[in-house]
C-alpha positions in Angstrom: -26.6 14.0 -79.0 -26.7 11.8 -76.6 -25.5 12.9 -72.5 -22.7 10.8 -70.9 -22.8 10.4 -67.8 -20.0 9.2 -65.6 -21.4 6.2 -63.7 -19.3 4.2 -61.7 -20.9 0.8 -61.0 -20.4 -0.1 -57.5 -20.1 -4.2 -57.6 -22.5 -6.3 -55.4 -21.0 -7.3 -52.3 -21.6 -11.2 -51.2 -20.5 -12.5 -48.0 -20.0 -16.2 -48.0 -19.7 -18.6 -44.7 -17.0 -19.1 -43.1 -15.5 -22.9 -43.3 -15.5 -24.7 -40.0 -12.0 -24.7 -39.4 -11.6 -21.1 -39.7 -14.5 -20.8 -37.1 -12.9 -23.5 -34.7 -9.2 -21.6 -35.0 -10.8 -18.2 -34.1 -12.4 -19.6 -31.3 -9.4 -21.5 -29.6 -7.6 -18.3 -30.7 -9.5 -16.8 -28.6 -10.0 -18.6 -25.6 -6.5 -19.2 -25.8 -5.7 -15.3 -25.6 -7.8 -14.8 -22.5 -6.1 -17.8 -20.4 -2.7 -15.8 -21.2 -4.3 -12.7 -20.2 -5.5 -14.0 -17.1 -2.2 -16.0 -16.1 -0.7 -12.8 -16.8 -2.3 -11.1 -14.6 -2.2 -13.7 -11.5 1.8 -13.3 -12.2 1.8 -9.9 -12.0 -0.3 -9.7 -8.8 2.4 -11.8 -7.4 5.1 -9.8 -8.7 3.5 -6.7 -6.8 3.1 -8.6 -3.5 6.6 -9.6 -3.8 7.3 -6.4 -4.1 5.7 -4.8 -1.1 7.0 -7.5 1.1 10.6 -6.9 0.0 9.9 -3.3 0.9 8.5 -3.9 4.1 11.9 -6.3 5.0 14.3 -3.5 3.6 12.7 -1.2 5.9 13.1 -3.3 8.9 16.7 -4.2 8.0 17.4 -0.5 7.6 15.5 0.1 11.0 18.1 -2.6 12.1 21.2 -1.4 10.5 20.7 2.1 12.2 20.2 0.5 15.6 23.3 -1.6 15.2 25.0 1.4 14.1 24.4 3.4 16.9 25.4 0.4 19.2 29.0 0.3 17.3 29.1 4.1 18.5 28.5 3.5 21.7 30.9 0.4 21.8 33.9 3.0 22.4 32.8 4.7 25.2 34.3 4.1 28.5 31.4 3.3 30.1 30.2 0.8 27.5 33.5 -0.6 28.0 33.2 -0.6 31.5 29.5 -2.3 31.8 30.9 -4.9 29.2 33.5 -5.6 31.5 31.3 -6.3 34.5 28.2 -8.0 32.5 30.1 -10.3 30.5 33.5 -10.8 32.2 32.4 -10.8 35.5 35.1 -7.9 36.1 34.7 -5.0 38.5 36.5 -1.6 38.8 40.0 -1.8 40.7 38.6 1.1 42.9 35.7 -0.6 43.9 35.6 -2.3 47.5 33.3 -5.6 47.5 31.9 -6.7 50.5 30.9 -10.3 50.8 28.5 -11.3 52.9 29.0 -13.5 55.8 27.7 -17.3 55.2 27.9 -16.6 51.7 31.2 -18.9 51.5 29.5 -21.6 52.0 
C-alpha cells in the first residue's frame, strides 16, 4: 500500500507593483501627517508658554493682593487715619501747636 502523507501545499506569494496613484496617495498622506504633527507640536509649545506666563502673572497678582489686604487691615488703626488726614487732607491734631515762622505769610 501506498502511504499517504498529509502535505499542505503552500501557495506561491507573488507581489505585483502597486499603482502610481496609490504611491502618490501614501506619500501625500505621510507628508500631511508630518505637517499636522509639526503644527500640533508648535501649538503645544505655545500653550505651555502661555500657561507659564499666566502662572507668573497670577503669582504677582497674589502678592499684590496680600499687600493690599495688609493695607486694608492697617487703615482701621488710629495712627493710619491720622496719617491720611495729615498727608492727604492737610489736617492737624487739635492738640498740636503750629508755629508760623516770620515772613512766611508774604
